[in-house]
Every structure is written in structure tokens, then in C-alpha cells.
BASEKOL-15553 format. One record per residue (C-alpha): residue in three letters; x, y, z. Coordinates in steps of 0.25 Angstrom, whole numbers, plus 2048, in hexadecimal, padded with zeros to 3 digits. Layout:
! BASEKOL-15553
ALAXYZ ...
! end
This chain:
! BASEKOL-15553
MET800800800 SER80680D7FC VAL809819806 ALA7FF8217FE VAL7F4817800 VAL7F781680F GLU7F7825811 GLN7EA82680A ARG7E381B812 ALA7E882281F SER7E382F81A ASP7D5829817 ILE7D5822825 PHE7D883082B ALA7CD837823 ALA7C382C827 ASN7C582E836 ARG7C483D836 ALA7B884383C SER7AE84C835 GLY7A185383A ARG79785D835 ILE78C86483B ALA78286D833 LEU77787483C SER76C87D837 VAL764885841 ALA75788E83F ALA74F897847 SER74189284B ASP737897855 GLY74189F85C ARG74B89385D SER75688F855 ARG755880850 ARG75D877848 THR75887483A LYS76486B835 VAL76E86383D TYR77985B835 GLU78385383C ASP78E84B836 GLY79A84483B SER79F847849 LEU79885484B ARG78B855852 VAL782861856 ARG779861862 PHE76E86A867 PRO76D86C877 ASN75F86F87C THR75D87E87D ALA75188787D ALA759893878 PRO75689986B ALA763896865 LEU767888861 GLU773882868 ALA77B877861 VAL78786F866 ILE79186885D VAL79785B861 ASN7A385485B THR7A184685E GLY7AF843859 GLY7B584A865 GLY7BE85485E MET7C5856850 THR7D285284A GLY7D985383D GLY7D1850831 ASP7C3852838 ARG7B985B831 PHE7AD861838 SER7A386B833 VAL79887383A GLU78D87B832 LEU783884839 ASP77788B832 VAL77089483C GLY763899835 LYS75C8A6835 GLY75A8AB844 ALA75F89E84A GLU76989D855 LEU774892857 ILE77E890862 VAL78888585F GLY79287F868 THR79A87286A VAL799867874 ALA7A8868877 ALA7B586E873 GLU7BA869866 LYS7C7861866 ILE7D086285A TYR7DA85785B ARG7E8854855 SER7E8852846 THR7F284983F GLY7F1854833 PRO7E485882E ASP7DB863833 ALA7CF86183B GLU7C586A833 MET7B9871839 SER7AF879830 VAL7A4882836 HIS79988A82E PHE78E892834 ASN78389982D VAL77A8A3835 GLY76D8A882F ALA7678B6831 GLY7648B9840 GLY76B8AC844 GLY7758AA84E LEU7808A0850 ALA78989E85D TRP795894859 LEU79B890867 PRO7A3883866 GLN7AC87F871 GLU7BB88186F SER7C3879865 ILE7CF87286C LEU7DB86F863 PHE7E5864867 ASP7F4864863 GLY7F5861854 ALA7E6864851 ARG7E386A844 LEU7D6872843 SER7D1879836 ARG7C3880838 HIS7BA88982F ILE7AF891835 ASP7A589882B VAL79A8A182F ASP78F8A7827 LEU7868B182E GLU77A8B8829 ASP77A8C782B ASP7738C7838 ALA7778BA83D SER7808B884A LEU78C8B084E ILE7948AD85A MET79F8A3858 ALA7AA89F862 GLU7B589585E ALA7C0891868 VAL7CD889866 VAL7D6883870 PHE7E487F86C GLY7E7873876 ARG7E1870883 ALA7E987888E ALA7E2870899 MET7E7863894 GLY7F5869892 GLU7F3868883 VAL7F9871879 MET7F687386A GLN804874865 GLY801873856 GLY7F687184C LEU7EC879844 PHE7E0882847 ALA7DB88983A ASP7CE89183C ARG7C6898831 TRP7BA8A1834 ARG7B18A882A LEU7A48B082E ARG79B8B6824 ARG78F8BF826 GLY7858C081B GLY78F8B9812 ARG79A8C3815 LEU7A78BF81B ILE7A88C7828 PHE7B28BE830 ALA7BE8B582B GLU7C98AF833 ASN7D38A5832 ALA7DB8A083E ARG7E689583D LEU7F0890847 ASP7F9885841 GLY80687E845 ALA80B881853 ILE7FE886859 ALA803887868 GLU80F890864 LYS80689985C LEU7FB89A867 ALA80689E870 ALA8098AB868 SER8048B886E ALA7FE8BC861 VAL7F68AF860 ALA7F18AA86E ALA7FC8AD878 ARG7FC89E87C GLY7ED89D87D ILE7E8890877 ALA7D9893876 LEU7D389D86C ALA7C58A1868 THR7BE8AA85E VAL7B08AF860 LEU7A98B5854 ILE79D8BD856 ALA7948C284B PRO78E8CC84B GLY7988D2855 GLY79C8E0859 GLU79F8EA864 SER7968E486E ASP79E8D786D LEU7AB8DE86F ALA7A68E587B ALA7A18D8881 VAL7AD8D087F ARG7B78DB883 ALA7B18DD890 LEU7B48CE894 GLU7C08C989C PHE7C68BC896 ALA7CF8B289C GLY7D68B188E GLU7D88BB883 ALA7CC8C087B GLY7C98CB871 ILE7BE8CF868 SER7BC8D785B ALA7B18DC853 TRP7B08E0844 ASN7A78DD838 GLY79B8DA840 ILE7A28CF848 ALA7AA8CD855 VAL7B58C3857 ALA7BB8BF865 ARG7C88B8867 LEU7CC8B0873 VAL7D98AA878 ALA7DB8A2885 ARG7E589988B ASP7DC88D88B GLY7CF888887 ALA7C888A894 VAL7CC899895 LEU7C789B886 ARG7BA894889 HIS7B889D895 ASP7BB8AA88D LEU7B28A5881 ILE7A68A388A THR7A98B1890 LEU7A98B7883 LEU79D8B087D THR7958B4889 ALA7988C2888 LEU7938C287A GLY7868BC87E GLN7898AE879 SER7878A2883 VAL790896880 PRO78B88887E ARG78888188B LEU793876887 TRP79E881889 LEU79B882897 GLN79B87389B 
! end
């Protein structure tokens, strides 16, 4: 058997053992409540709906595979209809494990209709040493739709004495309102991640980072956040009808505390699973 055939078989076996998952959820407003109209689940991703009497629908995403590693591919698609409200969280922090080479890929796409509102509040992603994560987030808002989106990443578990020395974190965000691009950002940490995070201009040895995107956002959001005291570092800016807050902390526990503080000041309660 030739070397090429052996390598191809090994590649095929690897691909066959990679996890994949997809969620496609549509929500519509009806009789003063937001209700699911379409739920599609595939692979190792599931979505559940805790009992609630609130007008907004709450959804909780579950990864039955217990994490991601190189070669895994997940996607989440959310469609929030006219006047509907959706709050989305995750049942636990997402763990991204060491890769033998390929990237773990996550694709997220949101559509929010006229007068609709989406709060995307997953628990943090924890990257282990050697992990490789590539993520794309695309959001389309109607002119009077609203969004609050918080994404947190922790590079290694400090409480366990673990350090993410190297790997890849590549993150691409695009936000459109009425079809017009109003926010675009690419972030990339590759190679010696611990060394790069230690730099004063990057994270000053912090290992936990978060971005909160608020649309619409403006001066009132700036005032609410700037009046707070944080255990880590935080800052917020507003332009073009949106506000963006950045947080840096020495570990995941401090970051979560600061995120809850910030979101509460913005009038957004966090999913109950954050507090357990």
C-alpha cells in the first residue's frame, strides 16, 4: 500500500470522526409573546427553551459533544421576526481543545426584523493550549431592530494552572443595518499567544477578553458603563449609532463578574445559567 493511500485513509478517518452541528431557529411575535416558529437541529448542537412567562423567548444552546477540537464545524442561524424578542445563552462555557492541525470552525448568522430584539449572551469560550478556533459572526438588523451581543474568550484555565502557550484565535464580525455595513472587525492571535497577551499594548498579562456590542448605542450607554468600577479593565466607545465595550481581566472569574456588572448597568439581565 502506497504512502499516499495510507495518508488519504488516515485523512478520511479523521474527517469522519469530526463533530458537526447546526441550529436554525426562527421566532415570531404572537399575542404579546415571542414564540418559536421553526427549530432545526443537526449533529451535536441542540437548543432548549426554559419555561418562562416573560414576553421574550429564552433559548439555551447545548453542545452534546462537550466541546470542540480541530476539524469540528458548528453553525447557528437565528431569525427574529418583526416585533419578536429573543435571548440566547449556552448551558455551559464552550471548551476548545488542542488541535492536531485543522481549525475548529464556528459560523454564526443573525437576522433581526423590524422592531425585533436579540440578546446573544453565551457563556465564555475557553481555549486550551494548542487550540485553533476560527469564528465568523454576521448580523443583519432592520432599521429599528436592536441587538446586544457579548462574547468572552478565556485563554487557558488559570484556576487549574493551565496556560495557552500557543494556538490560533481568529474572529471576524460584520454588522449591517438596513443592508448597510456599520461595523466590521477582524481579530487574530496566532502562534505564541501567551507571549502576545503579556504585552502591555495587548492584554498586559490578562488572559480573559470580552467584547460587548450594543445597537443602537450612544451616550447613555457610555455614561452607564463609565460610572462603574470593574475588577479588571474596561472601556466603551460609541459611533455610527452603535456602542462597543471591551473588557480585559486576569482570569475568567473576574471577567464574568465584570460582564455581569456591565450588562446589568445596560439593563440586560443575564441568563440564569450564568449564575449557577
